[in-house]
Structure formats: C-alpha cells, structure tokens
C-alpha positions in Angstrom: 5.0 2.2 10.8 5.5 4.0 14.1 5.3 2.1 17.3 2.0 3.4 18.6 0.2 3.0 15.2 1.6 -0.7 15.1 0.2 -1.4 18.5 -3.3 0.1 17.7 -3.3 -1.7 14.4 -2.4 -5.0 16.0 -5.0 -4.5 18.7 -7.7 -3.9 16.1 -6.5 -6.8 14.0 -6.5 -9.2 17.0 -10.0 -8.2 17.9 -12.7 -10.8 16.6 -14.9 -8.0 15.4 -12.0 -5.9 14.1 -13.8 -2.9 15.6 -13.0 -1.0 18.9 -13.7 2.4 20.3 -10.9 4.9 21.4 -11.8 4.1 25.0 -11.4 0.3 24.4 -8.1 0.9 22.5 -6.9 3.1 25.4 -7.9 0.7 28.0 -6.5 -2.5 26.2 -3.2 -0.8 25.4 -2.8 1.2 28.5 -2.3 4.5 26.4 -3.6 7.8 26.5 -6.6 8.9 24.3 -4.3 11.3 22.5 -1.9 8.4 21.7 -4.8 6.5 20.3 -5.9 9.5 18.3 -2.4 10.0 16.7 -2.2 6.4 15.8 -5.7 6.4 14.3 -4.9 9.4 12.4 -2.0 7.8 10.7 -3.7 4.6 10.2 -6.6 6.3 8.5 -4.3 8.2 6.1 -2.7 5.1 5.0 -6.0 3.3 4.6 -5.4 0.6 7.2 -8.4 1.5 9.4 -11.6 3.4 8.8 -13.7 5.5 11.2 -17.4 4.8 11.9 -20.0 6.4 14.0 -21.8 4.3 16.6 -25.6 4.5 15.6 -27.3 7.2 17.6 -23.9 8.4 19.1 -21.1 10.7 18.5 -18.6 8.1 19.5 -16.5 7.0 16.8 -15.4 3.2 16.4 -12.3 2.2 14.4 -12.4 -0.8 12.0 -9.7 -2.8 10.3 -11.1 -4.5 7.2 -9.9 -8.0 6.0 -8.6 -6.2 2.8 -6.8 -3.4 4.6 -3.5 -4.5 3.1 -4.7 -4.9 -0.3 -6.1 -1.4 -0.1 -3.0 0.3 1.2 -0.8 -1.4 -1.4 -3.1 -0.4 -4.1 -2.9 3.2 -2.9 0.9 2.9 -3.4 0.4 2.5 -7.2 -0.9 6.2 -7.4 2.1 7.4 -5.3 4.7 5.6 -7.4 3.0 7.1 -10.5 3.4 10.7 -8.9 7.0 10.0 -8.1 7.6 8.8 -11.7 6.3 12.0 -13.0 8.5 14.0 -10.6 11.5 12.0 -11.7 10.8 12.6 -15.4 10.6 16.4 -14.7 14.0 16.1 -12.9 15.5 14.4 -15.8 14.3 17.2 -18.0 15.7 19.8 -15.7 19.1 18.5 -15.3 19.5 16.7 -18.8 19.5 12.9 -19.4 23.1 12.9 -20.3 24.4 14.4 -17.0 25.5 12.5 -14.1 22.6 13.7 -12.2 20.2 12.9 -15.1 21.5 9.3 -15.1 21.2 9.1 -11.4 17.6 10.1 -11.6 16.9 8.1 -14.6 18.1 4.9 -12.6 15.9 5.9 -9.7 12.9 6.3 -12.0 13.6 3.1 -13.6 13.6 1.4 -10.2 10.2 2.9 -9.2 8.8 2.1 -12.6 9.9 -1.5 -12.0 8.3 -1.4 -8.6 5.1 -0.1 -9.9 4.8 -2.9 -12.7 5.8 -5.6 -10.2 3.2 -4.3 -7.7 0.5 -4.4 -10.3 1.2 -7.9 -11.2 1.5 -9.0 -7.5 -1.9 -7.4 -6.9 -3.3 -9.2 -9.9 -2.0 -12.5 -8.5 -3.4 -11.7 -5.1 -6.9 -11.0 -6.5 -6.7 -14.4 -8.4 -5.5 -16.2 -5.2 -8.4 -14.8 -3.2 -10.9 -15.7 -5.9 -9.7 -19.2 -6.2 -9.7 -19.6 -2.4 -13.3 -18.1 -2.1 -14.6 -20.6 -4.6 -13.0 -23.6 -2.8 -10.3 -24.1 -5.5 -6.7 -25.2 -4.7 -4.6 -22.3 -3.9 -1.3 -22.0 -5.7 1.9 -21.9 -3.7 2.9 -18.6 -2.3 6.4 -18.7 -3.6 6.0 -19.3 -7.5 9.3 -20.1 -9.2 9.0 -17.3 -11.6 6.8 -14.5 -10.0 6.9 -12.1 -13.0 6.1 -14.9 -15.5 2.6 -15.7 -14.1 0.9 -12.4 -14.9 1.5 -10.1 -17.8 1.9 -6.4 -17.2 -1.4 -4.6 -17.8 -1.1 -1.5 -20.2 -2.3 0.8 -17.4 0.5 -0.3 -15.1 3.4 -0.3 -17.6 4.8 3.1 -18.4 7.3 4.3 -21.1 9.5 7.2 -20.7 11.1 8.5 -23.7 13.0 11.2 -21.7 14.9 8.5 -19.8 18.1 7.2 -21.3 18.0 3.5 -21.9 19.9 1.2 -19.4 20.5 -1.5 -22.1 
C-alpha cells in the first residue's frame, strides 16, 4: 500500500468512530486535501474504506468498517480467478509442452493454490468470528495444520485440463 494511503487508513482505523471527513484527515495528518483525495480514491478501489454523505450536506465522510480486511481479501478471489483464466489462455497460446507453457502452468498452479487457500482461510475466519460473537472459546490463531481444518469448497477449487500435471 502506498505511504499516503497507509497513513489515511491508519488514521481512520485509530478513530473511535471509524469515520472522518477530508478536512479532518487533512488536519490530523497535516497533508493537503489533494493527498487525502488520492489516498481515499485508492482505499475505495481496494474496498478498505467507503464514502458517505453527511445528511443534508454535500460533504463526504470516509468510513473504515470492522470487516474491511475481510472484504478486501474476498475481492482478491475474483482477481485470482481472472488471472487463472488468463494463464490458461497463455498456456493454450504457447503450448503446454513448451518451456514457456510449463512456466505459465507453474505460475497458474501457484495462483490456483493461493485461491484455494484463500477460500479456506476466509471460511476459517468466518467460523472464528461466529464463535467469538457467540461467546465461544476461540481456537488458536496458529493451527498445526492450516489446510486440514477446512475442506476446499467446489466453487473455490478449479481444475485445468490444459495444464500439464506437476506430479
């Protein structure tokens, strides 16, 4: 994350209400309104903050939600899926048995792995939050076998017949 966006995000995160205006951010961080605008534009694009209008005013306020990281990470699944499709096309274009095809297949396999792991990690996070919300004991944050605690959902797993097997 860019330095200015990091500063703005941290300022919103540290604010009890999680909401500040551009003027408040500018004053607290001693930065220009243009710097706030650029940082907010980036943070909005990656779904870490939302813009809100003050009732009866044209002024915008910026809010960081408690689940901002969850939402941002969930959006990564769609991005990883698009990359996977692009890699498949690349393998088809250069041929799966060429050095370039094998390199692209290895890259695709890595991104498929990341996509499956991300889906399982997000499932574990939801279960963790649900348990915490109901006053249950919360499991350790460092399970001994991270991938063994949650099966891959069919939606998050992908099979690519065009990719050579790495086994």
